[in-house]
C-alpha positions in Angstrom: 13.9 -145.7 23.8 14.4 -144.1 27.2 15.8 -140.9 25.8 12.9 -140.6 23.3 10.2 -141.0 26.0 11.8 -138.3 28.2 12.5 -135.7 25.5 9.3 -135.9 23.4 6.8 -134.6 26.1 9.1 -131.7 26.9 9.4 -130.7 23.2 5.6 -131.0 22.7 4.9 -128.9 25.8 7.3 -126.2 24.7 5.8 -126.1 21.2 2.3 -125.8 22.7 3.4 -122.8 24.8 5.1 -121.3 21.8 1.8 -121.6 19.9 0.0 -119.9 22.7 2.0 -116.7 22.0 0.9 -116.6 18.3 4.4 -116.3 17.1 3.6 -115.1 13.5 1.3 -112.3 14.7 3.7 -111.4 17.5 6.6 -111.2 15.0 4.6 -108.6 13.1 4.5 -106.4 16.3 8.2 -106.9 16.8 9.1 -106.0 13.3 6.9 -102.9 13.2 8.4 -101.8 16.5 11.9 -102.2 15.0 10.7 -100.2 11.9 9.7 -97.4 14.2 13.0 -97.5 16.0 15.2 -97.6 12.9 13.1 -95.0 11.0 14.0 -92.5 13.7 17.7 -93.0 12.8 18.9 -93.1 16.4 22.6 -93.1 17.4 24.1 -96.5 17.1 23.0 -98.4 20.2 22.8 -102.2 19.7 21.8 -102.9 23.3 18.7 -100.6 23.0 17.7 -102.2 19.7 17.9 -105.6 21.3 15.9 -104.4 24.3 13.2 -103.1 22.0 13.0 -106.4 20.2 12.9 -108.4 23.5 10.4 -106.1 25.2 8.0 -106.1 22.2 8.3 -109.8 21.9 7.3 -110.3 25.6 4.4 -107.8 25.3 3.1 -109.3 22.1 3.4 -112.9 23.3 1.8 -112.0 26.6 -1.1 -110.3 25.0 -1.6 -113.2 22.6 -1.6 -115.6 25.5 -4.1 -113.7 27.5 -6.3 -113.2 24.4 -6.5 -117.0 24.0 -7.2 -117.3 27.7 -10.1 -114.8 27.3 -11.5 -116.4 24.2 -11.0 -120.1 24.9 -14.7 -120.7 24.8 -15.3 -119.2 21.4 -12.0 -120.7 20.1 -13.3 -124.1 20.9 -16.4 -123.5 18.7 -14.5 -122.3 15.5 -12.8 -124.7 13.1 -9.8 -122.4 12.6 -9.1 -122.1 16.3 -10.4 -125.4 17.8 -7.0 -127.0 17.8 -5.3 -124.2 19.9 -3.6 -125.3 23.1 -6.3 -124.2 25.5 -9.4 -125.6 23.8 -7.6 -129.0 23.2 -6.6 -129.2 26.9 -2.9 -129.1 26.2 -2.4 -126.1 28.4 -4.5 -125.3 31.5 -6.3 -122.0 31.6 -4.5 -121.0 34.8 -1.1 -121.6 33.3 -2.0 -119.5 30.3 -3.2 -116.7 32.6 -0.1 -116.7 34.7 2.3 -116.9 31.7 0.5 -114.1 29.9 0.7 -111.6 32.7 4.3 -112.5 33.6 5.3 -111.7 30.0 3.3 -108.5 29.9 4.7 -107.3 33.3 8.3 -108.3 32.2 7.9 -106.2 29.1 6.6 -103.2 31.0 9.5 -103.5 33.5 12.1 -103.8 30.7 10.9 -100.7 28.9 10.4 -98.7 32.1 13.7 -99.6 33.7 16.0 -100.0 30.6 14.6 -97.9 27.8 12.4 -94.9 28.7 9.1 -94.0 30.2 7.3 -93.1 26.9 8.0 -96.5 25.3 6.8 -98.2 28.4 3.6 -96.1 28.2 2.9 -97.1 24.6 3.5 -100.8 25.6 1.0 -100.4 28.4 -1.5 -98.8 26.0 -1.1 -101.7 23.6 -1.9 -104.2 26.4 -4.9 -102.2 27.6 -6.3 -101.6 24.2 -5.9 -105.2 23.0 -7.1 -106.9 26.2 -9.4 -104.4 27.8 -11.0 -103.0 24.6 -10.6 -105.1 21.5 -11.0 -108.6 22.8 -14.3 -107.9 24.7 -15.5 -105.7 21.7 -15.3 -108.8 19.4 -18.4 -110.1 21.2 -20.6 -107.0 21.0 -19.3 -104.4 18.5 -19.4 -104.1 14.7 -16.3 -101.9 15.1 -14.1 -104.5 16.8 -11.8 -104.7 13.7 -11.1 -100.9 13.9 -10.7 -101.1 17.6 -8.2 -103.9 17.2 -6.4 -101.8 14.5 -5.7 -99.1 17.1 -4.1 -101.7 19.4 -2.1 -103.1 16.5 -0.8 -99.7 15.4 1.0 -98.9 18.7 4.2 -101.1 18.2 5.8 -98.6 15.7 5.3 -95.9 18.4 6.9 -98.1 21.0 10.0 -98.3 18.7 9.9 -94.7 17.7 9.7 -93.4 21.3 12.4 -95.8 22.4 14.7 -93.9 19.9 13.3 -90.4 20.1 11.6 -90.3 23.6 8.9 -88.2 22.0 6.2 -88.5 19.3 6.8 -86.5 16.1 5.2 -86.4 12.7 6.8 -89.5 11.3 6.0 -91.5 14.4 2.3 -90.5 13.9 2.5 -91.4 10.2 3.8 -94.9 11.1 0.8 -95.3 13.5 -1.5 -94.3 10.7 0.0 -96.7 8.1 -0.4 -99.6 10.5 -3.9 -98.6 11.5 -5.3 -98.3 7.9 -3.4 -101.3 6.7 -5.0 -103.6 9.2 -8.5 -102.9 8.2 -8.5 -104.2 4.6 -6.1 -106.9 5.7 -8.5 -108.2 8.4 -11.6 -107.6 6.4 -10.2 -110.0 3.9 -9.4 -112.5 6.7 -12.8 -112.1 8.3 -14.6 -112.5 5.0 -12.8 -115.7 4.3 -13.7 -117.1 7.8 -17.0 -115.4 8.2 -18.9 -118.6 8.9 -16.6 -119.4 11.8 -17.2 -115.9 13.3 -20.9 -116.2 12.6 -21.0 -119.5 14.5 -19.9 -117.7 17.7 -22.1 -114.6 17.1 -19.2 -112.2 16.6 -21.1 -109.2 15.2 -18.3 -107.9 12.9 -19.0 -106.4 9.6 -18.3 -109.5 7.4 -20.8 -111.4 9.6 -23.5 -108.8 9.4 -23.0 -108.0 5.7 -23.9 -111.4 4.1 -23.4 -110.2 0.5 -20.0 -108.5 1.2 -20.7 -105.2 -0.6 -20.1 -103.1 2.6 -17.1 -105.2 3.5 -15.5 -104.6 0.2 -16.5 -100.9 0.1 -15.0 -100.3 3.5 -11.8 -102.1 2.5 -11.5 -99.8 -0.5 -12.1 -96.6 1.6 -9.4 -97.6 4.1 -7.0 -98.7 1.4 -7.3 -95.2 -0.1 -6.6 -93.7 3.3 -3.6 -96.0 3.7 -2.2 -94.8 0.3 -2.6 -91.2 1.4 -0.9 -91.7 4.7 1.9 -93.8 3.2 2.7 -90.9 0.8 2.9 -88.4 3.7 6.6 -89.0 4.5 7.6 -88.1 0.9 5.2 -85.1 0.7 6.4 -83.7 4.0 10.1 -84.1 3.1 10.7 -86.9 5.6 11.6 -89.3 2.8 12.9 -89.0 -0.7 11.2 -89.5 -4.1 12.6 -93.1 -4.1 10.5 -94.0 -1.1 7.6 -92.1 -2.8 7.9 -94.3 -5.9 7.8 -97.5 -3.9 4.8 -96.2 -1.9 2.9 -95.3 -5.1 3.7 -98.7 -6.7 2.7 -100.7 -3.7 -0.3 -98.6 -3.1 -1.5 -99.0 -6.7 -1.2 -102.8 -6.4 -3.1 -102.8 -3.1 -5.8 -100.5 -4.5 -6.3 -102.8 -7.5 -6.8 -105.8 -5.3 -9.3 -103.8 -3.2 -11.2 -102.8 -6.4 -11.4 -106.4 -7.5 -12.8 -107.3 -4.1 -15.8 -105.1 -4.9 -17.0 -107.5 -7.5 -19.6 -109.9 -6.1 -18.5 -112.6 -8.6 -15.4 -114.3 -7.3 -15.3 -112.4 -4.0 -14.0 -115.3 -2.0 -11.0 -115.6 -4.3 -10.5 -111.9 -4.4 -10.5 -111.8 -0.5 -7.6 -114.3 -0.5 -5.7 -112.3 -3.1 -6.3 -109.1 -1.1 -4.9 -110.8 2.0 -1.8 -112.0 0.2 -1.3 -108.5 -1.3 -1.5 -106.9 2.1 1.1 -109.4 3.5 3.5 -108.3 0.7 2.7 -104.6 0.8 3.6 -103.9 4.4 7.3 -105.1 4.4 7.7 -103.5 1.0 6.7 -100.0 2.0 8.0 -100.0 5.6 11.3 -101.6 4.4 11.6 -98.9 1.7 11.0 -96.1 4.3 13.6 -97.4 6.7 16.2 -97.9 3.9 15.5 -94.4 2.5 15.7 -92.8 5.9 19.0 -94.5 6.8 20.5 -93.7 3.4 19.4 -90.1 2.9 18.7 -88.5 6.3 
């Protein structure tokens, strides 16, 4: 009995702080940073690979924590976010603020002192773009999703510059893939949860476009852009035809789901399927690119 009463609160508190860092979303940033690092085919350096993973984890977790600190008022009003640690009172706002900045500063120090200046710069740009631009923009701009996509596309460049210490064509292509992928992905999410976003007056496209035609059309346009950018490594000779085949197959599937999303009938179900497709597409294409580069270049 005594052991249970002393351990349970600690476990609960740790789980609440872990939730504050949005571990699933942060994991995406870490994995895409590692994709950027491995796609550059650096000389074997296990320590640097580990530093990139730790540094990106700290930055992503710190940004997620500060994002929840900044949006605790609107989180409390939306069903999908009302049970987060700050709105429920599990974690004080001051604790979240301190933890978030400590994680961000630790990430910047790690990249600056142990990796290189350019990876530290892209880490700083990620923090500034997400917290200084995207998070406030959600309250006043229809373009907040696109602004957020810029912030979310920096992690591959963190990994790429950690390996190359410069930005080259493939690093820019990885940025483009992440940028264009995020828009149909988050349009599908926002359409599914549009009533929540409407309740807090976020003026994003799925809130303004009640019928969803513009949402679906913009998802289709950005999916086409994603397919074009994803084929660039093959077309530029930076990957082989094997990667090209995977990119074409994955892109065709993604395009089909975006086309189905255009139909007014069954749009809610189509949004969920587009979301699931996007979740499968990204590791498929990025994994194929890394495997192809490591095997053939």
